[in-house]
Predicted model as a PDB file, atoms N, CA, C, CB and O in Angstrom, pLDDT in the B-factor column:
MODEL        1                                                                  
ATOM      1  N   UNK A   1     -20.288  -7.958  -0.224  1.00 51.00           N  
ATOM      2  CA  UNK A   1     -20.246  -7.515  -0.583  1.00 51.00           C  
ATOM      3  C   UNK A   1     -19.620  -6.833  -2.370  1.00 51.00           C  
ATOM      4  CB  UNK A   1     -20.242  -7.546   0.323  1.00 51.00           C  
ATOM      5  O   UNK A   1     -18.797  -7.541  -2.949  1.00 51.00           O  
ATOM      6  N   UNK A   2     -20.092  -5.481  -3.085  1.00 57.00           N  
ATOM      7  CA  UNK A   2     -20.510  -5.354  -3.823  1.00 57.00           C  
ATOM      8  C   UNK A   2     -19.371  -5.668  -5.329  1.00 57.00           C  
ATOM      9  CB  UNK A   2     -21.118  -4.256  -3.420  1.00 57.00           C  
ATOM     10  O   UNK A   2     -18.313  -5.719  -4.702  1.00 57.00           O  
ATOM     11  N   UNK A   3     -19.042  -5.847  -6.505  1.00 61.00           N  
ATOM     12  CA  UNK A   3     -18.076  -5.600  -7.296  1.00 61.00           C  
ATOM     13  C   UNK A   3     -16.889  -4.513  -7.191  1.00 61.00           C  
ATOM     14  CB  UNK A   3     -18.685  -5.441  -8.244  1.00 61.00           C  
ATOM     15  O   UNK A   3     -17.111  -3.334  -6.918  1.00 61.00           O  
ATOM     16  N   UNK A   4     -15.916  -4.910  -7.378  1.00 64.00           N  
ATOM     17  CA  UNK A   4     -14.602  -3.918  -6.810  1.00 64.00           C  
ATOM     18  C   UNK A   4     -14.410  -4.053  -5.717  1.00 64.00           C  
ATOM     19  CB  UNK A   4     -14.635  -2.507  -6.864  1.00 64.00           C  
ATOM     20  O   UNK A   4     -13.647  -3.142  -5.394  1.00 64.00           O  
ATOM     21  N   UNK A   5     -14.734  -4.921  -4.511  1.00 76.00           N  
ATOM     22  CA  UNK A   5     -15.012  -4.085  -3.680  1.00 76.00           C  
ATOM     23  C   UNK A   5     -14.375  -6.020  -2.903  1.00 76.00           C  
ATOM     24  CB  UNK A   5     -16.829  -2.999  -3.632  1.00 76.00           C  
ATOM     25  O   UNK A   5     -14.381  -6.027  -1.672  1.00 76.00           O  
ATOM     26  N   UNK A   6     -13.990  -7.171  -3.463  1.00 88.00           N  
ATOM     27  CA  UNK A   6     -13.364  -8.153  -3.867  1.00 88.00           C  
ATOM     28  C   UNK A   6     -12.555  -7.856  -2.288  1.00 88.00           C  
ATOM     29  CB  UNK A   6     -12.614  -8.104  -5.522  1.00 88.00           C  
ATOM     30  O   UNK A   6     -12.500  -6.802  -1.655  1.00 88.00           O  
ATOM     31  N   UNK A   7     -11.902  -9.379  -1.915  1.00 91.00           N  
ATOM     32  CA  UNK A   7     -10.840  -9.562  -1.344  1.00 91.00           C  
ATOM     33  C   UNK A   7      -9.624  -9.172  -1.798  1.00 91.00           C  
ATOM     34  CB  UNK A   7     -10.812 -10.563  -1.146  1.00 91.00           C  
ATOM     35  O   UNK A   7      -9.076  -8.640  -0.832  1.00 91.00           O  
ATOM     36  N   UNK A   8      -8.842  -9.139  -2.811  1.00 91.00           N  
ATOM     37  CA  UNK A   8      -7.920  -9.400  -2.997  1.00 91.00           C  
ATOM     38  C   UNK A   8      -7.691  -7.241  -3.155  1.00 91.00           C  
ATOM     39  CB  UNK A   8      -7.780 -10.777  -4.212  1.00 91.00           C  
ATOM     40  O   UNK A   8      -6.701  -6.533  -2.971  1.00 91.00           O  
ATOM     41  N   UNK A   9      -8.974  -6.934  -3.517  1.00 91.00           N  
ATOM     42  CA  UNK A   9      -9.253  -5.931  -4.147  1.00 91.00           C  
ATOM     43  C   UNK A   9      -9.267  -4.934  -2.539  1.00 91.00           C  
ATOM     44  CB  UNK A   9     -10.711  -6.166  -5.220  1.00 91.00           C  
ATOM     45  O   UNK A   9      -8.844  -3.785  -2.663  1.00 91.00           O  
ATOM     46  N   UNK A  10      -9.606  -5.248  -1.499  1.00 92.00           N  
ATOM     47  CA  UNK A  10     -10.151  -5.109  -0.721  1.00 92.00           C  
ATOM     48  C   UNK A  10      -7.911  -4.901   0.265  1.00 92.00           C  
ATOM     49  CB  UNK A  10     -11.659  -6.471  -0.564  1.00 92.00           C  
ATOM     50  O   UNK A  10      -7.219  -3.993   0.725  1.00 92.00           O  
ATOM     51  N   UNK A  11      -7.885  -5.238   0.214  1.00 93.00           N  
ATOM     52  CA  UNK A  11      -6.055  -6.372   0.424  1.00 93.00           C  
ATOM     53  C   UNK A  11      -5.294  -4.851   0.214  1.00 93.00           C  
ATOM     54  CB  UNK A  11      -5.379  -8.155  -1.467  1.00 93.00           C  
ATOM     55  O   UNK A  11      -4.710  -3.989   0.871  1.00 93.00           O  
ATOM     56  N   UNK A  12      -5.815  -5.214  -1.452  1.00 92.00           N  
ATOM     57  CA  UNK A  12      -4.532  -3.917  -1.750  1.00 92.00           C  
ATOM     58  C   UNK A  12      -4.520  -2.546  -1.719  1.00 92.00           C  
ATOM     59  CB  UNK A  12      -4.072  -3.896  -2.952  1.00 92.00           C  
ATOM     60  O   UNK A  12      -3.656  -1.735  -2.052  1.00 92.00           O  
ATOM     61  N   UNK A  13      -6.270  -2.349  -0.996  1.00 92.00           N  
ATOM     62  CA  UNK A  13      -6.390  -0.826  -0.298  1.00 92.00           C  
ATOM     63  C   UNK A  13      -6.137  -0.607   0.677  1.00 92.00           C  
ATOM     64  CB  UNK A  13      -7.371  -0.251  -0.189  1.00 92.00           C  
ATOM     65  O   UNK A  13      -5.988   0.565   1.024  1.00 92.00           O  
ATOM     66  N   UNK A  14      -5.983  -1.625   1.520  1.00 93.00           N  
ATOM     67  CA  UNK A  14      -5.744  -1.749   3.310  1.00 93.00           C  
ATOM     68  C   UNK A  14      -3.986  -1.710   2.869  1.00 93.00           C  
ATOM     69  CB  UNK A  14      -6.549  -3.737   4.432  1.00 93.00           C  
ATOM     70  O   UNK A  14      -3.484  -0.870   3.616  1.00 93.00           O  
ATOM     71  N   UNK A  15      -3.158  -2.162   2.164  1.00 94.00           N  
ATOM     72  CA  UNK A  15      -1.645  -1.836   1.951  1.00 94.00           C  
ATOM     73  C   UNK A  15      -1.266  -0.983   2.001  1.00 94.00           C  
ATOM     74  CB  UNK A  15      -1.107  -2.019   1.123  1.00 94.00           C  
ATOM     75  O   UNK A  15      -0.400  -0.467   2.707  1.00 94.00           O  
ATOM     76  N   UNK A  16      -2.054  -0.579   0.999  1.00 93.00           N  
ATOM     77  CA  UNK A  16      -1.548   1.042   0.445  1.00 93.00           C  
ATOM     78  C   UNK A  16      -2.084   1.567   1.643  1.00 93.00           C  
ATOM     79  CB  UNK A  16      -2.273   1.858  -1.180  1.00 93.00           C  
ATOM     80  O   UNK A  16      -1.429   1.440   2.678  1.00 93.00           O  
ATOM     81  N   UNK A  17      -2.980   2.035   1.654  1.00 90.00           N  
ATOM     82  CA  UNK A  17      -3.109   2.997   2.787  1.00 90.00           C  
ATOM     83  C   UNK A  17      -1.991   2.789   3.776  1.00 90.00           C  
ATOM     84  CB  UNK A  17      -4.478   2.844   3.507  1.00 90.00           C  
ATOM     85  O   UNK A  17      -0.895   3.310   3.573  1.00 90.00           O  
ATOM     86  N   UNK A  18      -2.130   2.349   4.406  1.00 90.00           N  
ATOM     87  CA  UNK A  18      -1.528   1.664   5.535  1.00 90.00           C  
ATOM     88  C   UNK A  18       0.413   1.829   5.179  1.00 90.00           C  
ATOM     89  CB  UNK A  18      -2.268  -0.216   5.536  1.00 90.00           C  
ATOM     90  O   UNK A  18       1.335   1.578   5.955  1.00 90.00           O  
ATOM     91  N   UNK A  19       0.481   2.342   3.716  1.00 91.00           N  
ATOM     92  CA  UNK A  19       2.119   2.928   3.180  1.00 91.00           C  
ATOM     93  C   UNK A  19       1.816   4.661   2.853  1.00 91.00           C  
ATOM     94  CB  UNK A  19       2.783   1.918   1.295  1.00 91.00           C  
ATOM     95  O   UNK A  19       2.596   5.606   2.740  1.00 91.00           O  
ATOM     96  N   UNK A  20       0.481   4.576   2.776  1.00 89.00           N  
ATOM     97  CA  UNK A  20       0.181   6.233   2.850  1.00 89.00           C  
ATOM     98  C   UNK A  20       0.640   6.967   1.214  1.00 89.00           C  
ATOM     99  CB  UNK A  20       1.374   7.044   4.348  1.00 89.00           C  
ATOM    100  O   UNK A  20       1.294   7.988   1.002  1.00 89.00           O  
ATOM    101  N   UNK A  21      -0.164   5.728  -0.049  1.00 92.00           N  
ATOM    102  CA  UNK A  21      -0.089   6.458  -1.119  1.00 92.00           C  
ATOM    103  C   UNK A  21      -1.491   5.561  -2.088  1.00 92.00           C  
ATOM    104  CB  UNK A  21       1.683   6.441  -1.759  1.00 92.00           C  
ATOM    105  O   UNK A  21      -1.459   5.272  -3.284  1.00 92.00           O  
ATOM    106  N   UNK A  22      -2.350   5.354  -1.336  1.00 89.00           N  
ATOM    107  CA  UNK A  22      -4.042   5.198  -2.085  1.00 89.00           C  
ATOM    108  C   UNK A  22      -3.930   6.108  -2.236  1.00 89.00           C  
ATOM    109  CB  UNK A  22      -5.475   4.815  -1.541  1.00 89.00           C  
ATOM    110  O   UNK A  22      -3.587   7.058  -1.531  1.00 89.00           O  
ATOM    111  N   UNK A  23      -4.465   5.872  -4.136  1.00 88.00           N  
ATOM    112  CA  UNK A  23      -4.939   6.655  -5.321  1.00 88.00           C  
ATOM    113  C   UNK A  23      -6.250   7.417  -4.969  1.00 88.00           C  
ATOM    114  CB  UNK A  23      -5.185   5.686  -6.573  1.00 88.00           C  
ATOM    115  O   UNK A  23      -7.180   6.791  -4.462  1.00 88.00           O  
ATOM    116  N   UNK A  24      -6.371   9.018  -5.275  1.00 90.00           N  
ATOM    117  CA  UNK A  24      -8.153   9.314  -5.309  1.00 90.00           C  
ATOM    118  C   UNK A  24      -8.850   7.984  -6.220  1.00 90.00           C  
ATOM    119  CB  UNK A  24      -8.605  11.134  -6.338  1.00 90.00           C  
ATOM    120  O   UNK A  24      -9.885   7.519  -5.742  1.00 90.00           O  
ATOM    121  N   UNK A  25      -8.482   7.549  -7.117  1.00 90.00           N  
ATOM    122  CA  UNK A  25     -10.097   6.372  -7.636  1.00 90.00           C  
ATOM    123  C   UNK A  25      -9.893   5.641  -6.304  1.00 90.00           C  
ATOM    124  CB  UNK A  25      -9.990   4.906  -9.480  1.00 90.00           C  
ATOM    125  O   UNK A  25     -10.962   5.643  -5.695  1.00 90.00           O  
ATOM    126  N   UNK A  26      -9.185   5.185  -5.805  1.00 88.00           N  
ATOM    127  CA  UNK A  26      -9.684   3.735  -5.451  1.00 88.00           C  
ATOM    128  C   UNK A  26     -10.390   4.441  -3.913  1.00 88.00           C  
ATOM    129  CB  UNK A  26      -8.140   2.228  -5.280  1.00 88.00           C  
ATOM    130  O   UNK A  26     -11.314   3.939  -3.272  1.00 88.00           O  
ATOM    131  N   UNK A  27      -9.764   5.522  -3.635  1.00 87.00           N  
ATOM    132  CA  UNK A  27     -10.068   6.109  -1.783  1.00 87.00           C  
ATOM    133  C   UNK A  27     -11.897   6.529  -2.311  1.00 87.00           C  
ATOM    134  CB  UNK A  27      -8.618   8.283  -0.998  1.00 87.00           C  
ATOM    135  O   UNK A  27     -12.835   6.073  -1.658  1.00 87.00           O  
ATOM    136  N   UNK A  28     -12.043   7.111  -3.109  1.00 89.00           N  
ATOM    137  CA  UNK A  28     -13.260   6.823  -3.474  1.00 89.00           C  
ATOM    138  C   UNK A  28     -14.389   5.869  -3.490  1.00 89.00           C  
ATOM    139  CB  UNK A  28     -13.142   6.946  -4.160  1.00 89.00           C  
ATOM    140  O   UNK A  28     -15.537   5.966  -3.058  1.00 89.00           O  
ATOM    141  N   UNK A  29     -13.606   4.692  -4.249  1.00 89.00           N  
ATOM    142  CA  UNK A  29     -14.381   3.179  -4.950  1.00 89.00           C  
ATOM    143  C   UNK A  29     -14.985   2.554  -3.338  1.00 89.00           C  
ATOM    144  CB  UNK A  29     -12.817   1.682  -5.970  1.00 89.00           C  
ATOM    145  O   UNK A  29     -16.121   2.296  -2.939  1.00 89.00           O  
ATOM    146  N   UNK A  30     -13.182   2.442  -2.482  1.00 88.00           N  
ATOM    147  CA  UNK A  30     -13.840   1.976  -1.010  1.00 88.00           C  
ATOM    148  C   UNK A  30     -14.989   2.215  -0.702  1.00 88.00           C  
ATOM    149  CB  UNK A  30     -13.304   2.449   0.064  1.00 88.00           C  
ATOM    150  O   UNK A  30     -15.977   1.497  -0.551  1.00 88.00           O  
ATOM    151  N   UNK A  31     -14.654   4.231  -0.534  1.00 86.00           N  
ATOM    152  CA  UNK A  31     -15.912   4.373   0.009  1.00 86.00           C  
ATOM    153  C   UNK A  31     -17.508   4.507  -0.282  1.00 86.00           C  
ATOM    154  CB  UNK A  31     -15.698   5.099   0.441  1.00 86.00           C  
ATOM    155  O   UNK A  31     -18.275   5.113   0.466  1.00 86.00           O  
ATOM    156  N   UNK A  32     -17.688   4.193  -0.851  1.00 89.00           N  
ATOM    157  CA  UNK A  32     -18.740   3.998  -2.037  1.00 89.00           C  
ATOM    158  C   UNK A  32     -19.617   2.756  -2.545  1.00 89.00           C  
ATOM    159  CB  UNK A  32     -18.063   4.262  -3.098  1.00 89.00           C  
ATOM    160  O   UNK A  32     -20.827   2.590  -2.698  1.00 89.00           O  
ATOM    161  N   UNK A  33     -18.443   1.928  -2.745  1.00 87.00           N  
ATOM    162  CA  UNK A  33     -18.682   0.263  -2.854  1.00 87.00           C  
ATOM    163  C   UNK A  33     -18.424  -0.870  -1.623  1.00 87.00           C  
ATOM    164  CB  UNK A  33     -17.692  -0.225  -3.989  1.00 87.00           C  
ATOM    165  O   UNK A  33     -18.969  -1.954  -1.418  1.00 87.00           O  
ATOM    166  N   UNK A  34     -17.277  -0.096  -0.838  1.00 84.00           N  
ATOM    167  CA  UNK A  34     -16.697  -1.015   0.130  1.00 84.00           C  
ATOM    168  C   UNK A  34     -17.637  -0.666   1.348  1.00 84.00           C  
ATOM    169  CB  UNK A  34     -15.009  -0.784   0.407  1.00 84.00           C  
ATOM    170  O   UNK A  34     -18.323   0.352   1.436  1.00 84.00           O  
ATOM    171  N   UNK A  35     -17.535  -1.886   2.454  1.00 88.00           N  
ATOM    172  CA  UNK A  35     -18.072  -2.019   4.079  1.00 88.00           C  
ATOM    173  C   UNK A  35     -17.130  -1.674   4.496  1.00 88.00           C  
ATOM    174  CB  UNK A  35     -18.527  -3.305   4.812  1.00 88.00           C  
ATOM    175  O   UNK A  35     -16.027  -1.653   3.950  1.00 88.00           O  
ATOM    176  N   UNK A  36     -17.572  -1.186   6.056  1.00 91.00           N  
ATOM    177  CA  UNK A  36     -16.647  -0.389   7.039  1.00 91.00           C  
ATOM    178  C   UNK A  36     -15.678  -2.353   7.442  1.00 91.00           C  
ATOM    179  CB  UNK A  36     -17.957   0.787   8.887  1.00 91.00           C  
ATOM    180  O   UNK A  36     -14.629  -2.924   7.142  1.00 91.00           O  
ATOM    181  N   UNK A  37     -16.691  -2.573   8.098  1.00 93.00           N  
ATOM    182  CA  UNK A  37     -16.205  -4.615   8.381  1.00 93.00           C  
ATOM    183  C   UNK A  37     -15.440  -4.855   7.359  1.00 93.00           C  
ATOM    184  CB  UNK A  37     -17.599  -6.060   8.252  1.00 93.00           C  
ATOM    185  O   UNK A  37     -14.681  -3.900   7.527  1.00 93.00           O  
ATOM    186  N   UNK A  38     -15.117  -5.271   6.616  1.00 91.00           N  
ATOM    187  CA  UNK A  38     -14.263  -6.074   5.667  1.00 91.00           C  
ATOM    188  C   UNK A  38     -12.717  -5.631   5.643  1.00 91.00           C  
ATOM    189  CB  UNK A  38     -14.869  -5.928   4.198  1.00 91.00           C  
ATOM    190  O   UNK A  38     -11.780  -6.428   5.676  1.00 91.00           O  
ATOM    191  N   UNK A  39     -12.582  -3.980   5.570  1.00 93.00           N  
ATOM    192  CA  UNK A  39     -11.870  -3.250   5.930  1.00 93.00           C  
ATOM    193  C   UNK A  39     -10.818  -3.259   6.937  1.00 93.00           C  
ATOM    194  CB  UNK A  39     -12.466  -2.634   6.040  1.00 93.00           C  
ATOM    195  O   UNK A  39      -9.608  -3.468   7.015  1.00 93.00           O  
ATOM    196  N   UNK A  40     -11.875  -2.919   7.726  1.00 94.00           N  
ATOM    197  CA  UNK A  40     -11.308  -3.213   9.075  1.00 94.00           C  
ATOM    198  C   UNK A  40     -10.986  -4.403  10.132  1.00 94.00           C  
ATOM    199  CB  UNK A  40     -11.915  -2.641   9.608  1.00 94.00           C  
ATOM    200  O   UNK A  40     -10.480  -4.244  11.243  1.00 94.00           O  
ATOM    201  N   UNK A  41     -11.516  -6.023   9.358  1.00 95.00           N  
ATOM    202  CA  UNK A  41     -10.788  -6.810   9.582  1.00 95.00           C  
ATOM    203  C   UNK A  41      -9.229  -7.211   8.972  1.00 95.00           C  
ATOM    204  CB  UNK A  41     -11.550  -7.503   9.495  1.00 95.00           C  
ATOM    205  O   UNK A  41      -8.163  -7.700   9.347  1.00 95.00           O  
ATOM    206  N   UNK A  42      -9.799  -6.721   7.930  1.00 95.00           N  
ATOM    207  CA  UNK A  42      -8.041  -7.053   6.878  1.00 95.00           C  
ATOM    208  C   UNK A  42      -7.590  -6.223   7.388  1.00 95.00           C  
ATOM    209  CB  UNK A  42      -7.696  -6.890   5.068  1.00 95.00           C  
ATOM    210  O   UNK A  42      -6.422  -6.554   7.593  1.00 95.00           O  
ATOM    211  N   UNK A  43      -7.902  -4.505   8.066  1.00 94.00           N  
ATOM    212  CA  UNK A  43      -6.582  -3.685   8.464  1.00 94.00           C  
ATOM    213  C   UNK A  43      -6.241  -3.965   9.717  1.00 94.00           C  
ATOM    214  CB  UNK A  43      -6.681  -2.182   8.390  1.00 94.00           C  
ATOM    215  O   UNK A  43      -5.317  -3.272  10.141  1.00 94.00           O  
ATOM    216  N   UNK A  44      -6.781  -4.931  10.618  1.00 97.00           N  
ATOM    217  CA  UNK A  44      -6.540  -5.422  12.427  1.00 97.00           C  
ATOM    218  C   UNK A  44      -5.442  -6.839  11.851  1.00 97.00           C  
ATOM    219  CB  UNK A  44      -8.655  -6.174  13.651  1.00 97.00           C  
ATOM    220  O   UNK A  44      -4.249  -7.062  12.060  1.00 97.00           O  
ATOM    221  N   UNK A  45      -6.544  -7.628  11.027  1.00 97.00           N  
ATOM    222  CA  UNK A  45      -5.128  -8.610  10.886  1.00 97.00           C  
ATOM    223  C   UNK A  45      -3.364  -8.411  10.285  1.00 97.00           C  
ATOM    224  CB  UNK A  45      -5.636  -9.627   9.956  1.00 97.00           C  
ATOM    225  O   UNK A  45      -2.356  -8.933  10.761  1.00 97.00           O  
ATOM    226  N   UNK A  46      -3.474  -7.533   9.174  1.00 96.00           N  
ATOM    227  CA  UNK A  46      -2.497  -7.102   8.740  1.00 96.00           C  
ATOM    228  C   UNK A  46      -1.968  -6.488  10.109  1.00 96.00           C  
ATOM    229  CB  UNK A  46      -2.727  -6.274   7.537  1.00 96.00           C  
ATOM    230  O   UNK A  46      -1.306  -7.154  10.905  1.00 96.00           O  
ATOM    231  N   UNK A  47      -2.362  -4.996  10.337  1.00 96.00           N  
ATOM    232  CA  UNK A  47      -1.724  -4.897  11.435  1.00 96.00           C  
ATOM    233  C   UNK A  47      -0.554  -5.401  12.949  1.00 96.00           C  
ATOM    234  CB  UNK A  47      -2.404  -4.755  11.495  1.00 96.00           C  
ATOM    235  O   UNK A  47       0.616  -5.113  13.202  1.00 96.00           O  
ATOM    236  N   UNK A  48      -1.743  -6.376  13.775  1.00 98.00           N  
ATOM    237  CA  UNK A  48      -1.346  -7.518  14.478  1.00 98.00           C  
ATOM    238  C   UNK A  48      -0.432  -8.785  13.691  1.00 98.00           C  
ATOM    239  CB  UNK A  48      -2.657  -8.038  14.987  1.00 98.00           C  
ATOM    240  O   UNK A  48       0.268  -9.463  14.444  1.00 98.00           O  
ATOM    241  N   UNK A  49      -0.421  -9.003  12.744  1.00 97.00           N  
ATOM    242  CA  UNK A  49       0.810  -9.502  11.572  1.00 97.00           C  
ATOM    243  C   UNK A  49       1.871  -9.054  11.811  1.00 97.00           C  
ATOM    244  CB  UNK A  49       0.699  -9.132  10.146  1.00 97.00           C  
ATOM    245  O   UNK A  49       2.774  -9.498  12.520  1.00 97.00           O  
ATOM    246  N   UNK A  50       1.798  -8.120  11.203  1.00 96.00           N  
ATOM    247  CA  UNK A  50       3.000  -6.869  11.159  1.00 96.00           C  
ATOM    248  C   UNK A  50       4.068  -6.948  12.468  1.00 96.00           C  
ATOM    249  CB  UNK A  50       2.153  -5.171  11.259  1.00 96.00           C  
ATOM    250  O   UNK A  50       5.206  -7.407  12.556  1.00 96.00           O  
ATOM    251  N   UNK A  51       2.811  -6.017  13.845  1.00 97.00           N  
ATOM    252  CA  UNK A  51       3.982  -6.205  14.647  1.00 97.00           C  
ATOM    253  C   UNK A  51       3.993  -8.210  15.541  1.00 97.00           C  
ATOM    254  CB  UNK A  51       3.803  -4.623  15.985  1.00 97.00           C  
ATOM    255  O   UNK A  51       4.664  -8.545  16.518  1.00 97.00           O  
ATOM    256  N   UNK A  52       3.375  -8.774  15.024  1.00 98.00           N  
ATOM    257  CA  UNK A  52       4.214 -10.225  15.818  1.00 98.00           C  
ATOM    258  C   UNK A  52       5.868 -10.351  14.667  1.00 98.00           C  
ATOM    259  CB  UNK A  52       2.765 -12.308  15.554  1.00 98.00           C  
ATOM    260  O   UNK A  52       6.967 -10.824  14.959  1.00 98.00           O  
ATOM    261  N   UNK A  53       5.578  -9.968  13.888  1.00 97.00           N  
ATOM    262  CA  UNK A  53       6.802 -10.513  12.659  1.00 97.00           C  
ATOM    263  C   UNK A  53       8.051  -9.799  13.489  1.00 97.00           C  
ATOM    264  CB  UNK A  53       6.573  -9.721  10.607  1.00 97.00           C  
ATOM    265  O   UNK A  53       9.220 -10.066  13.770  1.00 97.00           O  
ATOM    266  N   UNK A  54       7.083  -8.716  13.714  1.00 97.00           N  
ATOM    267  CA  UNK A  54       8.155  -7.736  13.762  1.00 97.00           C  
ATOM    268  C   UNK A  54       9.277  -7.777  15.515  1.00 97.00           C  
ATOM    269  CB  UNK A  54       7.154  -6.093  13.508  1.00 97.00           C  
ATOM    270  O   UNK A  54      10.349  -7.246  15.805  1.00 97.00           O  
ATOM    271  N   UNK A  55       8.348  -8.653  16.272  1.00 97.00           N  
ATOM    272  CA  UNK A  55       8.668  -9.119  17.753  1.00 97.00           C  
ATOM    273  C   UNK A  55       9.536 -10.080  17.391  1.00 97.00           C  
ATOM    274  CB  UNK A  55       7.452  -9.682  18.733  1.00 97.00           C  
ATOM    275  O   UNK A  55      10.674 -10.152  17.857  1.00 97.00           O  
ATOM    276  N   UNK A  56       9.001 -10.974  16.437  1.00 96.00           N  
ATOM    277  CA  UNK A  56       9.798 -12.003  16.077  1.00 96.00           C  
ATOM    278  C   UNK A  56      11.186 -12.373  15.647  1.00 96.00           C  
ATOM    279  CB  UNK A  56       9.320 -12.296  15.446  1.00 96.00           C  
ATOM    280  O   UNK A  56      12.014 -13.263  15.841  1.00 96.00           O  
ATOM    281  N   UNK A  57      10.997 -10.937  14.772  1.00 97.00           N  
ATOM    282  CA  UNK A  57      12.819 -10.167  14.105  1.00 97.00           C  
ATOM    283  C   UNK A  57      13.475  -9.994  15.487  1.00 97.00           C  
ATOM    284  CB  UNK A  57      12.812  -8.102  13.090  1.00 97.00           C  
ATOM    285  O   UNK A  57      14.420 -10.563  16.034  1.00 97.00           O  
ATOM    286  N   UNK A  58      12.899  -9.314  15.741  1.00 96.00           N  
ATOM    287  CA  UNK A  58      14.629  -8.635  16.927  1.00 96.00           C  
ATOM    288  C   UNK A  58      14.056  -9.710  17.937  1.00 96.00           C  
ATOM    289  CB  UNK A  58      14.778  -6.254  17.911  1.00 96.00           C  
ATOM    290  O   UNK A  58      15.074 -10.177  18.448  1.00 96.00           O  
ATOM    291  N   UNK A  59      13.000 -10.327  18.476  1.00 95.00           N  
ATOM    292  CA  UNK A  59      13.604 -11.835  19.008  1.00 95.00           C  
ATOM    293  C   UNK A  59      14.928 -12.963  19.068  1.00 95.00           C  
ATOM    294  CB  UNK A  59      12.935 -12.471  18.513  1.00 95.00           C  
ATOM    295  O   UNK A  59      15.581 -13.614  19.884  1.00 95.00           O  
ATOM    296  N   UNK A  60      14.828 -12.710  17.667  1.00 94.00           N  
ATOM    297  CA  UNK A  60      15.761 -13.694  16.443  1.00 94.00           C  
ATOM    298  C   UNK A  60      16.860 -13.040  16.336  1.00 94.00           C  
ATOM    299  CB  UNK A  60      15.168 -13.881  14.818  1.00 94.00           C  
ATOM    300  O   UNK A  60      17.894 -13.707  16.388  1.00 94.00           O  
ATOM    301  N   UNK A  61      16.940 -11.927  16.201  1.00 94.00           N  
ATOM    302  CA  UNK A  61      18.309 -11.226  15.907  1.00 94.00           C  
ATOM    303  C   UNK A  61      19.437 -10.794  16.951  1.00 94.00           C  
ATOM    304  CB  UNK A  61      17.976 -10.035  15.291  1.00 94.00           C  
ATOM    305  O   UNK A  61      20.634 -10.574  16.765  1.00 94.00           O  
ATOM    306  N   UNK A  62      18.421 -10.730  18.475  1.00 92.00           N  
ATOM    307  CA  UNK A  62      19.276 -10.634  19.721  1.00 92.00           C  
ATOM    308  C   UNK A  62      19.396 -11.131  20.438  1.00 92.00           C  
ATOM    309  CB  UNK A  62      19.296 -10.039  20.295  1.00 92.00           C  
ATOM    310  O   UNK A  62      19.631 -10.883  21.621  1.00 92.00           O  
ATOM    311  N   UNK A  63      19.135 -12.782  19.361  1.00 84.00           N  
ATOM    312  CA  UNK A  63      19.763 -14.118  19.966  1.00 84.00           C  
ATOM    313  C   UNK A  63      20.929 -14.594  18.914  1.00 84.00           C  
ATOM    314  CB  UNK A  63      18.502 -15.416  20.144  1.00 84.00           C  
ATOM    315  O   UNK A  63      21.420 -15.700  18.688  1.00 84.00           O  
ATOM    316  N   UNK A  64      21.201 -13.080  18.279  1.00 75.00           N  
ATOM    317  CA  UNK A  64      22.882 -13.720  17.623  1.00 75.00           C  
ATOM    318  C   UNK A  64      23.837 -12.650  17.996  1.00 75.00           C  
ATOM    319  CB  UNK A  64      23.050 -13.931  15.646  1.00 75.00           C  
ATOM    320  O   UNK A  64      25.029 -12.759  17.709  1.00 75.00           O  
TER     321      UNK A  64                                                      
ENDMDL                                                                          
END                                                                             
């Protein structure tokens, strides 16, 4: 990974993209310096985590 595309930078970019609030400057940085695999892996992990947490919340809430 090149400078500016460390774990926290990629995580922040993926989260911003999931909410649709990614800035154009960060978008350009991600596509020029980042690697697809780092964004894909973190994106998949975040989406799976979100779905599992949502499922757990609904299961917990329906039990009350």
